C-alpha positions in Angstrom: -0.2 0.1 0.2 1.5 3.4 -1.0 1.1 5.8 1.5 0.2 9.5 0.7 2.6 11.2 3.8 0.2 14.6 3.3 -2.4 12.8 5.1 -0.4 11.4 8.0 -1.5 14.1 10.8 0.9 14.3 13.7 -1.6 13.8 16.2 -2.8 10.6 14.5 -5.9 12.0 13.4 -5.6 10.0 9.9 -6.5 12.7 6.9 -7.7 10.1 4.7 -11.0 9.8 6.9 -11.4 13.2 7.8 -14.9 14.9 6.8 -13.2 18.4 5.6 -10.4 16.5 3.5 -13.4 14.1 2.2 -15.7 16.8 1.2 -13.4 18.6 -0.5 -11.6 15.6 -2.4 -14.9 14.9 -3.9 -15.9 18.3 -4.5 -19.6 17.7 -2.5 -21.2 20.7 -2.2 -23.9 19.4 -0.2 -21.1 18.0 2.6 -19.3 20.9 2.8 -22.8 22.9 3.3 -23.4 20.5 6.3 -19.9 21.2 7.7 -19.5 24.9 7.7 -21.9 24.7 11.2 -19.4 22.1 12.7 -16.4 23.7 12.1 -17.9 27.5 12.5 -16.5 28.3 9.2 -18.0 31.2 7.1 -19.1 29.5 4.0 -18.8 25.7 1.9 -15.7 27.4 -0.1 -13.9 27.6 3.7 -14.3 24.2 3.6 -11.0 22.6 2.0 -7.7 20.1 2.7 -5.1 18.3 0.9 -4.3 16.8 4.3 -2.5 18.0 7.2 1.2 18.1 5.6 0.0 19.4 2.4 0.3 22.8 0.9 -3.9 23.2 1.1 -4.6 23.4 4.7 -7.9 23.7 6.2 -8.5 26.5 8.6 -7.5 24.7 11.9 -4.7 22.9 10.5 -2.9 25.7 9.9 -2.9 27.4 13.2 -2.8 23.8 15.1 -0.6 23.5 18.4 0.2 20.1 18.0 1.4 20.1 14.6 3.5 22.9 15.7 5.1 21.1 18.5 5.7 18.1 16.5 7.2 20.3 14.1 9.2 22.4 17.2 10.6 19.0 18.0 11.9 17.9 14.5 9.2 14.6 14.9 6.8 13.1 12.2 4.1 13.0 14.9 3.0 12.0 18.5 3.6 8.4 17.6 7.4 9.4 17.9 7.2 11.3 21.6 8.0 10.3 24.9 5.4 13.1 26.4 2.6 11.3 24.8 -0.5 12.1 25.9 0.7 15.4 26.9 -1.7 18.7 27.8 -2.5 19.6 24.0 -3.8 16.2 23.8 -5.2 16.0 27.2 -7.5 19.4 26.2 -8.1 18.8 22.2 -10.9 20.8 21.7 -13.1 17.9 19.6 -13.9 14.9 22.0 -14.0 12.7 19.5 -10.8 14.0 18.2 -9.4 12.9 21.6 -10.8 10.1 21.7 -9.3 8.5 18.2 -6.0 10.3 19.0 -5.9 8.6 22.2 -6.5 5.1 20.2 -4.6 5.9 17.0 -1.3 6.7 18.5 -0.3 4.0 20.4 -1.7 1.5 17.2 0.8 3.6 14.9 3.5 3.2 17.6 2.7 -0.6 17.4 2.4 -1.2 14.0 4.2 1.1 11.8 2.7 3.9 9.2 1.4 1.4 6.5 -0.4 -1.1 8.5 -1.5 1.5 10.8 -3.1 3.4 7.8 -4.0 0.2 6.3 -5.8 -0.3 9.5 -7.5 3.2 9.5 -8.7 2.9 6.4 -10.4 -0.6 7.0 -11.6 0.3 9.9 -13.6 3.6 8.5 -15.6 1.5 6.1 -19.6 0.7 7.0 -19.6 -2.8 8.9 -23.1 -3.5 7.2 -22.2 -2.5 3.5 -18.6 -1.6 3.2 -19.1 2.2 1.9 -16.0 4.1 3.3 -17.1 6.4 6.3 -15.5 9.7 7.7 -14.4 10.6 11.5 -17.6 11.1 13.3 -19.9 9.6 11.4 -23.0 8.1 13.2 -24.7 6.7 9.7 -23.5 5.1 6.9 -24.2 7.3 3.6 -24.8 3.8 1.4 -27.0 2.1 3.5 -28.2 4.4 6.1 -26.8 1.7 9.3 -26.0 3.3 11.9 -22.0 3.2 12.9 -19.4 3.8 15.5 -16.3 3.0 14.5 -14.3 6.1 16.3 
């Protein structure tokens, strides 16, 4: 499996299953409109991102203290940090994000990057129909089944 390095968010919130990135990648206007209120942005045009390590960052990713911390320490991500979990993780502003980070970072450490990415891609599939899901999804867009994969 080829790993897209732009999608390796240092915090462990794999960008390949991020709603903002998926809505942008698919140019899904309806999905972008729903995300406007979730992320407190002005318009659907603000919903764009090519991944945390890309040149096209979502507004929050541009000012992310976790990303900045890893960069200042010269490490790829929190999975390489001896201080994990630190105050930046403990005080993460989105509960589902913190939950995922606390699960993902130990898995990333244990599995290595390629296997961890493969695991994230498999995790975010509907257990009923196999349709792709985004992080935080509560219902499958494919079959309508309730999901809780975070």
